[in-house]
C-alpha positions as CSV (number, residue, x, y, z in Angstrom):
1,X,22.3,-66.8,53.2
2,X,21.8,-63.8,55.5
3,X,18.6,-62.8,53.8
4,X,17.3,-66.4,54.2
5,X,18.0,-66.3,58.0
6,X,16.3,-62.9,58.4
7,X,13.3,-64.2,56.4
8,X,13.2,-67.3,58.6
9,X,13.1,-65.3,61.8
10,X,10.3,-63.1,60.4
11,X,8.4,-66.2,59.3
12,X,8.9,-67.7,62.8
13,X,7.5,-64.6,64.5
14,X,4.5,-64.6,62.1
15,X,3.9,-68.3,62.7
16,X,4.0,-67.8,66.5
17,X,1.4,-65.0,66.2
18,X,-0.9,-67.0,63.9
19,X,-0.6,-70.1,66.3
20,X,-1.4,-68.1,69.4
21,X,-4.3,-66.2,67.8
22,X,-5.8,-69.4,66.4
23,X,-5.9,-70.8,69.9
24,X,-7.4,-67.7,71.6
25,X,-10.6,-69.4,72.6
26,X,-9.1,-72.6,73.9
27,X,-7.1,-73.2,77.1
28,X,-3.4,-72.7,76.4
29,X,-1.3,-75.8,75.9
30,X,2.4,-76.2,76.9
31,X,3.7,-75.1,73.5
32,X,1.6,-71.9,73.5
33,X,2.7,-71.1,77.0
34,X,6.4,-71.6,76.1
35,X,6.0,-69.5,72.9
36,X,4.3,-66.8,74.8
37,X,7.0,-66.7,77.4
38,X,9.7,-66.7,74.8
39,X,8.0,-63.8,73.0
40,X,7.6,-61.9,76.3
41,X,11.4,-62.3,77.0
42,X,12.4,-61.4,73.5
43,X,10.0,-58.4,73.4
44,X,11.2,-57.0,76.7
45,X,14.9,-57.5,75.9
46,X,14.6,-55.8,72.6
47,X,12.3,-52.9,73.7
48,X,14.2,-52.2,76.9
49,X,17.5,-52.4,75.1
50,X,16.4,-50.0,72.5
51,X,15.1,-47.7,75.2
52,X,18.4,-47.8,77.0
53,X,20.3,-47.0,73.8
54,X,18.0,-44.1,72.9
55,X,18.3,-42.7,76.4
56,X,22.1,-42.9,76.2
57,X,22.1,-41.2,72.8
58,X,19.8,-38.5,74.2
59,X,22.1,-38.0,77.1
60,X,25.1,-37.7,74.9
61,X,23.4,-35.2,72.7
62,X,22.3,-33.2,75.7
63,X,25.9,-33.3,77.1
64,X,27.3,-32.1,73.8
65,X,25.0,-29.1,73.8
66,X,25.9,-28.3,77.4
67,X,29.6,-28.7,76.5
68,X,29.0,-26.3,73.6
69,X,30.2,-28.8,71.0
70,X,26.8,-29.1,69.3
71,X,24.0,-26.6,68.4
72,X,21.1,-26.0,70.8
73,X,18.8,-27.5,68.2
74,X,20.1,-30.9,69.1
75,X,18.0,-30.7,72.3
76,X,14.9,-31.2,70.2
77,X,16.4,-34.4,68.8
78,X,17.3,-35.4,72.3
79,X,13.8,-34.9,73.5
80,X,12.4,-36.9,70.6
81,X,14.7,-39.8,71.5
82,X,13.5,-39.7,75.1
83,X,9.9,-39.8,73.9
84,X,10.7,-42.8,71.7
85,X,12.5,-44.4,74.6
86,X,9.4,-44.1,76.8
87,X,7.3,-45.6,74.1
88,X,9.7,-48.6,73.8
89,X,9.5,-49.0,77.6
90,X,5.7,-49.1,77.4
91,X,5.8,-51.6,74.6
92,X,8.4,-53.7,76.4
93,X,6.3,-53.8,79.6
94,X,2.8,-54.3,78.2
95,X,3.2,-55.2,74.5
96,X,0.7,-53.9,72.0
97,X,-3.1,-54.4,72.3
98,X,-5.5,-54.8,69.4
99,X,-6.3,-51.2,68.7
100,X,-4.2,-48.5,67.3
101,X,-4.2,-46.5,70.6
102,X,-2.3,-47.4,73.7
103,X,-5.4,-47.5,75.8
104,X,-5.9,-51.2,75.6
105,X,-2.3,-52.3,75.9
106,X,-2.4,-52.9,79.7
107,X,-5.8,-54.7,79.8
108,X,-4.7,-57.0,77.0
109,X,-1.4,-57.7,78.7
110,X,-3.3,-58.6,81.9
111,X,-5.5,-61.0,80.0
112,X,-2.5,-62.6,78.4
113,X,-0.7,-62.8,81.7
114,X,-3.6,-64.6,83.4
115,X,-4.1,-66.9,80.4
116,X,-0.5,-67.9,80.1
117,X,0.2,-68.0,83.8
118,X,2.9,-65.4,83.9
119,X,3.7,-64.3,87.4
120,X,2.6,-60.9,88.5
121,X,5.4,-58.6,89.5
122,X,4.3,-57.1,92.7
123,X,5.2,-53.6,93.6
124,X,5.1,-53.8,97.3
125,X,6.9,-51.1,99.2
126,X,8.6,-52.0,102.5
127,X,7.1,-50.1,105.4
128,X,9.5,-47.6,106.8
């Protein structure tokens, strides 16, 4: 039963992707906007959660080295976790573009944001 549930979730995600890509040249309807927003929330929750977990693990590994309970070689693993955490933050924020590099992630996200009507998170700084 568990395998069926996992397969259903995977099929649902594939179905959402196929539906959204098939409608790429048409104005988005309510269903597409709702699916895109749900995917945005799921993606950000999972990616940022994984980044937080990896950062905590990296901090724990670093602390163990500083406390002399682990070998200094663990710092390399800690560094790798931090790098993967940064990648997860990037994917959580912008998603993935269409190429294999990260160069088109932000422009593709901006197009999706405008298309689906997601609000833009302003980064205004209060004047001091």
